[in-house]
C-alpha positions, -999 to +999 in steps of 0.1 A: +001+000+000+015+034-008+023+056+024+011+090+023+030+114+048+065+107+069+081+134+088+117+133+091+131+147+128+169+145+132+179+148+167+211+156+187+212+155+223+175+174+231+154+144+241+132+169+262+126+190+227+120+159+206+092+148+231+075+181+230+076+182+194+062+147+188+036+155+213+026+188+195+017+168+162-023+169+163-037+160+131-067+145+116-051+124+091-023+094+099+013+102+093+045+083+103+077+096+119+112+086+113+138+099+138+174+101+129+194+103+162+229+119+151+253+105+176+232+116+207+251+112+240+216+116+259+193+087+255+159+088+240+129+069+254+118+054+220+093+031+238+071+056+255+075+083+221+058+050+205+033+044+229+021+080+233+017+087+192-014+077+180-013+091+144+009+058+128+044+044+130+074+060+152+106+045+132+139+051+149+175+052+134+210+060+154+240+071+133+274+067+152+297+087+152+278+122+150+280+134+111+259+163+107+221+172+101+230+170+063+238+135+064+210+126+093+184+143+067+196+120+038+191+088+061+155+101+066+151+108+028+164+075+016+143+057+044+113+077+031+122+068-010+128+031+000+094+031+014+074+050-010+061+079+009+040+102-010+052+132+009+083+139+034+078+164+063+102+181+086+102+187+120+131+198+143+133+188+182+120+217+202+098+230+173+061+232+181+036+223+152-002+241+155-030+217+153-034+203+118-004+221+103+003+189+078-031+181+070-035+219+057-005+213+039-010+180+026-046+191+013-031+221-004-005+201-024-031+172-030-054+202-048-024+220-062-006+194-082+019+215-096+036+226-061+062+200-054+072+217-016+051+239+006+065+258+036+044+279+059+044+312+079+060+306+115+064+324+150+097+324+163+105+319+197+134+316+220+146+286+239+120+295+267+089+297+244+088+336+244+076+353+210+104+373+195+089+379+159+072+362+131+080+348+097+061+355+067+080+349+038+065+350+002+039+330-006+041+328-045+068+311-066+078+339-085+081+359-051+101+329-038+124+329-068+133+366-061+138+363-026+161+332-026+187+358-040+187+371-008+183+343+018+161+313+024+123+316+014+116+289+036+116+279+071+133+245+071+113+225+095+079+236+085+084+222+049+066+197+031+073+182-002+062+158-027+088+127-030+085+131-068+114+157-065+136+129-053+137+115-089+158+147-097+172+156-067+190+131-045+192+148-012+207+176+008+243+188-004+268+179+021+297+207+010+276+239+026+279+233+065+251+253+083+236+262+048+225+226+034+188+236+035+195+271+014+215+247-012+187+219-011+156+248-015+177+265-045+179+232-062+142+224-058+130+258-069+153+256-100+135+225-111+100+225-095+075+248-081+070+259-048+053+280-024+044+289+015+011+286+026+002+320+043-004+309+078+015+307+108+014+270+117+041+262+140+065+279+168+102+280+157+125+278+181+157+299+179+184+283+202+216+302+211+235+270+209+222+260+173+246+256+143+231+286+132+240+306+159+272+293+169+287+289+132+273+322+117+300+335+097+304+299+081+267+298+073+269+331+059+302+323+037+284+294+027+253+311+015+274+332-006+289+303-024+254+292-031+242+324-044+274+328-067+265+291-081+229+302-090+241+336-100+225+357-128+230+391-138+200+416-120+193+432-090+184+404-068+214+382-071+236+417-069+220+427-039+219+394-021+257+392-024+261+425-013+236+419+016+253+389+028+287+405+027+277+429+052+261+404+074+290+387+076+300+417+104+267+411+125+258+379+149+227+359+148+216+374+179+219+407+167+202+403+135+171+389+155+172+417+176+169+438+149+138+417+137+121+416+170+124+459+166+108+460+132+083+435+130 
């Protein structure tokens, strides 16, 4: 039987956040989960997770040693591909889904078969759950293509995409540390239509110890490499590279502080 949806959750030393994220999934449709443990030292009570989760099966895979999120995600993608899931969704340990988030994305993708990847708007919160600001990325495909010249136009753990794209795009590239999602999304929009669902459907947690925060400069440098790879002569690509060069001067905490003041 062809399976519909699987959620890929990479995990590294955040069992409380993982349990909170899984518990937040409240849907009217069935869906499975695959957890990729990326060499954690903190054990997960997978038996309890499986017992408490009522919407489908939870699969658990552990890789040793720690190999990074891109490889963890590719393990999840390979699992989804081999088991013939129609849609693949993302979630990070610590992020909170609103009720029927995945159902809304699933129904939209089923209705609009030309759209192969769908993100959502999110509420950005700190590690204690306090609201910082909202991220409302462009909705339409043409707007997204322009916005991608400046930064990612998708919140990574919010997306759901059709497994059809895996016939062309094999997975996340491994040569853009801390910017793998940006490279992946560029590969997707260069080949397929993508949109954002215009509703806040999750709380996206920003942690000062996350890869994006701790390796900010490396992330921005790799974003610039991705921009150059996808460069064409025009206002947005040129502005995007110049903007990113300026961002090298600022920490993620500084840019988040600015966003809280202007949102």
